[in-house]
N, C-alpha and C positions, 0 to 999 in steps of 0.2 A: 073298789081297790086296783082291778087293771086298768081302769084309767088316771090312776094316782100314782102306779109306779111309772107308766105312760108316761107322766107328767115330767117325775125324775129323773127319766130315762131322756128326755126334753132339754130339760138343764142340763142333765151332764154329756151332753152333742156341745153344748151353750158352750160353755168351762170348756169342751177338745178344740171350738174354733179361734178360742180366745188367743192361742201361745204362740198359731197357724202364722198368723200375720204382722206378726209384732214384731220377726226378726227384719221382715222390709221394711219394716215403717223406723223403726230406730237405726240400724244400720249405717244410713248418711254419717252418724253421730257418734253411733258408739265406734268405730272403724275412727275414727278422729282423735276420738281420749284416748286409744288401746295400741294408737299407730303401728296398724296394719293394711294392709292391701284390701282395697274395691273385693278381687275375686274369697280373700277368705272366706268371706258365709258363703260363699256358696262349699265350700269345706265341714262348715256348721250345720247346714241344709241335709249335706249329706250325712253327715254323726245320724240328725237328728233321724231322717228318714230309714236308718241298717237298724239304727234300733226300733223302727215303726218295724218295721218287716219280721227279722228276728224274736218279737213278742206277738205278730201277728198270727205267725208260725204256729205256734208255740198255747195258743191262745186257749183251742181247743181240749186241748191235754189240762188244762189249765183247769175252764169255765167245767171239762166233766170232774174235774177231783174234789174241788171246792166251792162251787157254784159261777154264776156272774155275777149277781152283787157283791161278793167274797171279794175277786176279782176286781172288778169294778173299784170298788175301795181301796183294797190297795192300790194300781195305779194311778189312782188322782193324785193320793198324798204320794207318792213317786213324779208323776209328774209338778205338785206342791214345789217339792221341795225344791226339784232341778231348778221351778222358776223364783222361787228365793236364792240358791245357788247364785241364778243368774244379776241378779240386783246386786250380789256379794264380789265379782268375779274382778280379780287385779289383772284380771290379762288375757289374751286368746284363749290359753292351757285349754283353763280355771275353766270360762266356757267354754272346751270341747267336755271337757269332765263330764259338767253340770248337760252339757244336749243327752247323753248320754239314755240314764233315767229319761227325760224328758222322751224323746221319740218311743223308750221297751216301752215304760209309763200310758202316749197316747196309743200305741199301735192294739194292746190290749184292751186296750176302755172301746177303738172303732168295731174291731174284730166282734167283742164279743156282744156290743151291746145295737151291733144289724145283724146279727145271727140270730138274737134272738129276738128279734121285731118283726123279722121275715119272717119265725119260724111262730108266731102268737099271734100279732097284728097286720090290718087289710096290708092293701098293695100299696092307698096313697097314702099310711101314714110313712113308708120310706122316702118320698118324697120332705112329707115333711121333718121330716128325723135332720135330713141334708140339707135345712131350712135352717134349722135352727141349728144347727153349725154354722151359717155362714151366720146367722145374729150376733154368736160370739166370732168369728172373723172378719165381723165388724167392724164392733167395739173395739178391739183389739187394737185396731191404727187412732182410730177417733180420742182411749184413755190415751194411748204415745204424746200423740198431738197435743193434748191436756197438756201432758204433764213438757213439754219441748219448748210450750211458746210460755210455759210462767217461769217462775226463777228453779222449776222443781229437774230433774236431768232426765233420762232416760232409766235411768241405775232406780228411782221413784216409779215408775210405769210400773217394768217388772215387777218388783215389789205392790202396786197396790193388784198389779191382775195375780201372784199369787196370790194373796189377801182372799180373794173372790175362791178359788179354787182350793182353800182353803174350807172357807166357809160349805163350799161342798162335800166336803171331806166331813162335814160333821155331820151334815147330811144324814149321807148314804151310811155311814157309822148308827144314827138314830135308829134310821126304814132300814134297815140288813136282818131282821127278823122276813121283814114283809116280801121281802126275794124267796125266802126259804118255803114260807106259805103257800105260794103262789106256785115253786117248783113242785114240791107234795101233791096236788091240786090236778098240775099238767101231765104228775107221772105217767098214773094206766095213759092217759089217751097216748103221748108222745111214743111210749111200746110195741100201740097196736101199727101207729106211721110206720115205728122203723120197723115192723119183723110183715108189714106188705110190701114199703123199701126196698129192703134186702134179693123180697124173694120175685119182687119186679127186677130187680137185675141180675137174680137168677137167669131168668129167661133170655135176657136179654144180654148179658153182656159178652158174647161166644157173636153176634153178628160184628162185618165187616161191612167197610168204608172206607172209598176214596178220598174220602172228601173233606176227610180233617183239615187240608186245608182253611176250610171255614173256619175253626177256632183258630184259628193261627193272622186269621182278619180281623175278629173278635180279639184279641190279646192285641192286636196290634194298633188298632182305638186305644185301649182303657189305656196304651204305653199311652202316647199324646194328648191323648186329651189330659192326662195330669200333665205333661209336659206342660203345657199349655196352661195350666190353672195355677199350680206349682210358681214357673218361670214366670204371669204376671205379679204376683200376690212378690216374692221375689225381687225383682227385677226394679217393677214399674216404678220404685218412687225414686230410688238411682237416675231413672233414665230420664222421670221429669226432675230431676234435680241439676242435671248433664247438661242434657242436649238442650229440653225448655227453658233453663235457669229459673223454672220454682225457686219456695224457699224449704225446708225441709218439713215445716209444718202444713203446709202447704199440699206435697206433694203426700204425705201421711194422708192427708184427707181424702185425696182424690184413691188414693189406692181402697181406700177405705170404700167407698162412692163403685167402685171395680167388685170390692165381695157384696153389697148391697144387694149389686144390680144379682149375682145368686142367689143371694139369700130369698132377696120379693119372688124372682123366678120361680127357687122353689114351693118357695108358698106359693103362691100365683097353680106349677104346674099340680101337687096335690090335687087341685080341684077338675082338670081339665080332665086328669087322667079319668076320669066318668064316659067324659062326652067324646076323645081322640086318641086313637092310639099308641103305644109308649116307640113304634120305629118312626110316627109322623112325628113324635117329638122331637125326637133324636136327630132327623134328619133337617126341620128345621133350625135346632139349637144349632148344629156343627155349622149350619150356612151363616145365622145371625152372626154366631167368632169369630167363623175370617171377616165377614162386612166390618165387623168392628178392628181388627188387628187392620185389615186393608185401608182404615179408617185413619188410627193409629200413623200407618206405614210416610198415608200421603202428605207431601211439604207445605200443608193446612196452618195458621194461627192456632197457637197455643191449648186455646180453647179448646177444637177437636180433638184435642189427645184426652180431654172430660167424656167425653162423647164417646173416645172410640174404647175409655174403660172401658164404660157403662154397661155401654154394648158386647161389647164383648164378653159383659160378667153374664148376660142373662141370657147369650146364648148357649152357655156352657153350663148354666141354671140345671136342666133336664136336660141332661146329657148319660150324667154319672149315673144319678137315681135309677132310671128311668133302661139302662142298660143293663144292671144291676136287677133289674125286673125283667127283664125278656129274657135269662140266662133259661128260665125251663121249659120258654116258645122255642126257642132257639132248637135250645140240645137236647130236649126232650129232660124228663124227670129225671131219671134214673143218674143221667151222668152232670144233671146242672149242680152237685154239690163238689165235685171234683175241679170242672168247670170252673164255680165259683170262687175255686179258690189260683187254682190260674190265674186269671180276672184279675183278685187284688196283689198277687205278686206281682204281674206287669204296670198297675196301678205304682204300686209305693218305689219299686223302678223307674218309671217314669218322673217318679218329682227326684229319687234318687237325684239319676245320673244327666237327666236332660236344663233344667234350675242352668246347675256348678258347670256343664259345657259351654252353655251361652256365658258363667264369665270365662273361664278362659279364652272362648275366640274372642271376647271384648277387650282383654289384658294381650295380644295379637292387630287389635283394632281402636276403636273404643265403646262407648256403651250408646252408643250412636244403629250399632245395628240389632238392637232388639225386639225394634215394631216389622224384619225381614222374620226374623227369628222364627217369631212371635207367628207369621202369615204361615211359613213352609211348616212350620208342626200342626196348626188347622188342615191344611188343603191335603197332611195325611193325612189326617183325621180321619178328615171327610172319605176319601180315595177308598184306604182300605175299610171303610165300612159300609160304602156299595160297592166295593170287591163283598161281601157280605149277603148282603141283599140281594143282591145277584143268587148266589147260591138260596138261596133261600128261597126265593118266587119260582125254582123248578119244581121245587116240592118235594126235592131228595133229601132222605135224613145225614145231618152231620154227625158221624161215629165223633169218638175222642179212642177208641182202643188202640188206633197208630198213633199216638201222639203217648203212651207208653216204654 
């Protein structure tokens, strides 16, 4: 039954990825119909991510009280309803209102299921879990492009994805008793583990270190990683339409290739983790993502932009799940939970602030600065990650006490 539940979690992560890429793929058409400025996509993205941050912060308390299954079900109901609201939105104000439950639902699902898998399944499942998010993120622009290329509109695209979300709601409702059954079986084991962790914390909490800046390097790496990933997803289509002369449909398909790179890369990473260290995968991914950004930046024919997007996606693929998996190794089991919370908060902050920042800068210049913006953030991500690795090579403990 644990394997069956894992399959449901994978399906939930597909549904989590579907809405994430819809806005960027459909925005060139949406903004014309609603008669709003290009930079309003940044406001919508920020609203969604603020909701995600809020629900992530309270997800622990919600799961403790209601259980992972019920929280996941309620969150999917929120996201499905929000997507339905998007399809009928008469104005940008309506979209902003619907963006709030979309973010709240997505954040709760993300945090609850990541924690559930990390606590109960082996490490490679984390890469595959985020691979299935990539399946949804890749399928989103494809679905939207199919509607945009026919006689339908972006509204029907959102309606179709909302229908898929409601199908997941039905599945989660039917299987809800399974979550409670497995939770009772694992209750005794978790209680023993919690007692041991608390004892370990009592023994080590008084340790002092001057190396807390190592945690800050890790936080900065998460910030810029999510900045790169979200910025490409949100503004890639607009860049291809405005600066490379592609049609809206072709641009949406090209962005889907970027998400396909992330998806395929994470699928492969799940197998590679059996043989290759997470640290090497992180470094290789960061260098690859930077190379993809440089390919976008060079004044080459439009066909090379597709290669740049795909290479960037492949490079990003292993970074996020491997950094999550490395947290206990880098900072110790005692501090892993606290540092993980810091990292997720900075990840969402990067998703919230850095894509809208590009929209603001593009308003003063052009969307043509998109490749340079990606290169700068990818370089910063690599820089902070290597600074952290340099500290780790000294074999000194990195304590988080001074961050409190």
